[in-house]
Wavefront OBJ file of the C-alpha trace (Angstrom):
o trace
v 43.557 234.352 40.646
v 45.064 233.764 37.437
v 47.221 236.859 35.924
v 46.893 237.211 31.771
v 50.136 237.223 29.896
v 51.395 240.411 29.458
v 49.024 242.417 31.911
v 51.006 245.651 32.689
v 52.044 245.580 36.391
v 54.012 247.804 38.663
v 57.713 246.304 40.461
v 58.547 247.373 43.734
v 61.593 246.408 44.866
v 61.930 246.266 49.031
v 64.664 247.372 51.060
v 65.287 243.983 51.979
v 65.788 243.226 48.848
v 62.651 241.231 47.760
v 60.410 242.123 44.703
v 56.884 242.820 44.125
v 54.406 243.207 41.832
v 50.972 245.056 41.872
v 48.468 243.873 39.630
v 45.007 245.423 39.890
v 45.263 246.391 43.944
v 46.724 242.719 44.430
v 50.023 242.323 45.955
v 52.241 239.540 44.414
v 55.661 238.160 45.932
v 57.861 237.410 43.181
v 60.361 234.655 43.777
v 63.327 233.740 41.425
v 63.765 229.866 40.252
v 66.850 228.071 40.507
v 66.722 225.764 37.478
v 67.202 227.611 33.688
v 65.319 225.595 30.945
v 67.815 224.742 28.063
v 65.424 225.331 25.549
v 64.742 228.911 25.846
v 61.606 230.167 23.281
v 63.776 233.652 23.546
v 67.071 231.900 22.023
v 67.228 230.900 18.307
v 67.010 227.150 18.003
v 69.411 225.313 14.993
v 67.941 225.206 11.647
v 67.281 222.146 10.763
v 68.769 221.272 6.936
v 66.069 220.484 4.806
v 66.385 217.421 2.466
v 65.924 217.872 -0.986
v 64.493 215.220 -3.403
v 66.084 214.277 -6.478
v 64.750 211.073 -8.450
v 67.318 208.483 -9.636
v 68.176 208.130 -13.025
v 66.192 204.766 -12.728
v 62.530 205.738 -13.503
v 61.152 204.387 -17.207
v 59.960 208.556 -18.323
v 64.008 209.664 -17.959
v 65.523 206.222 -19.889
v 64.244 207.534 -23.229
v 65.567 211.388 -22.959
v 68.502 209.905 -21.828
v 69.420 207.517 -24.527
v 68.425 210.506 -26.627
v 71.110 212.651 -25.342
v 73.591 209.731 -25.407
v 72.999 209.243 -29.390
v 72.172 213.016 -31.005
v 74.151 215.298 -28.664
v 77.269 213.738 -26.880
v 80.292 212.752 -28.905
v 81.123 208.940 -29.233
v 84.479 208.135 -27.312
v 87.052 206.349 -28.568
v 90.401 205.947 -26.635
v 89.510 208.682 -24.456
v 89.298 210.981 -27.136
v 85.857 212.754 -28.207
v 84.754 212.782 -32.037
v 82.079 213.393 -34.002
v 81.462 211.138 -36.937
l 1 2 3 4 5 6 7 8 9 10 11 12 13 14 15 16 17 18 19 20 21 22 23 24 25 26 27 28 29 30 31 32 33 34 35 36 37 38 39 40 41 42 43 44 45 46 47 48 49 50 51 52 53 54 55 56 57 58 59 60 61 62 63 64 65 66 67 68 69 70 71 72 73 74 75 76 77 78 79 80 81 82 83 84 85
């Protein structure tokens, strides 16, 4: 008989230490697993970092606006000092 997850049951501990689950007039002997899963659904997993896409400066649609910025808004450089002509 298959048991549906989250079914309510009665767990009884016998005098010898064994556990029994009672579901719909059927009794099941509960056994302890000897191994442990390393990835549990109850423990939070490590979050992966999202990679942010940044387009390179080389596309042609950016070159014109960058050239306009250099021409009009950025002062000209001479001898490592900025001045506006």
